[in-house]
N, C-alpha and C positions, 0 to 999 in steps of 0.2 A: 090416712089417705095415701095411696100409692101414686106419687106424683108422676111417675112415668106413664101411667095409664089414665090419669085424670084428664078431664076436659075443662077448659076455661068456661066460666059462666059470667054473665053481667054482674058486676059488683059495684056497689055505691059506697060501701063503708070500708075504711082502711082497717088493717089488723092493729090491735093494740100493741104498743111498743114492747110491752113485757112479753109478748108472744114471739117476737122476732128471733130470739135465740133458738127457740124450739124449731122454727122453720129453717133457720140457717144450718142446723145439724143435718137436715135432710138434703141440703145443697152444698156439699163440701167445695171449698174453693171460692165460693161467692161471699162477698162482704156487703154489709148494709151501710149505707150513708143516711143516717136518720135525719140529718139537717136537710138534705136534698130529697129525701124520701125515695131512694132508689136502692136496688141491689145491683152489683156489677161484678164482672170477672174479666180478666185479660187472658186470652188464649194466644199462645206463641206457636209459630210455624217455621218451617225451614225455608219457605219461599212464597212468592206471591200466588202461585198456582194453588198451593195448599190453603192459603188464606182465603182465596176467592171460593174454593170448593166449600169451605166452612161457612162463609157468608151465605152462599146459596142454600146450603142445608138449613141454616138458621131461618132463612126466608120461608122455606117450606113449612117449618114448625109454626112460625108467626102467622102464615096464611091459614093453616089448618086450625089453629087455635083462635084466630082473629084477635091476637094480642101481639102488638108489635114493639120491638125493642128499639133503643137508640144504639147505634153501632159506630165505633170509630175504627176505620180500617186503614192499615198501613201495609207495607211490603211484607212483613213477616209476623204480623200480630193483628188481632181484632179484640177490641174491648166491647163487651155487650152489657147493656144496662136495661133493667126493667123497672117500670113504675106504672101504677094505674092512675092515670090523670083524672078520670072521673071520680075516683075515691080520694084524690089528693093525698095519696100515700101508697103503701104497699098492701097488696091483697094476696090471697092464695094463688091467683092467676100468675103473678110474678114468679112465684116459687115453682109452680107447675112448669112454666116455660123454661125457667133456669135449669131445673132438673133434666128436662128433655133435651135442652141444648148440650148440657154436660155429657149426656149419654150418646151423643152423636159419634160415630166412628171418626169423623173428620176432626172432632175436638181433641183427639190424641195424636194427630198427625205430626205435630212438632217435636 
């Protein structure tokens, strides 16, 4: 599956834990927290303006995919976390959005 071109779909079942490593290979820089059933990544920036440009770009992806992350925003960094609450775990939707967020031009501004 090409995660950059994929579209999120309603999913009720989480991915098996033994498949997470295969999905993480497709999303470099992202880490899985299996205890909390999320994947996350910190993005660093030079200033608040770059951080907010990134946050707004992530919001566009989240809206288009109808799959919304948790974000912790600071002056020069943003941590993005994805999980599929309806599946009580991780689904391909989380990895689709992670890959698309990583591909943002704003993601490399820092």
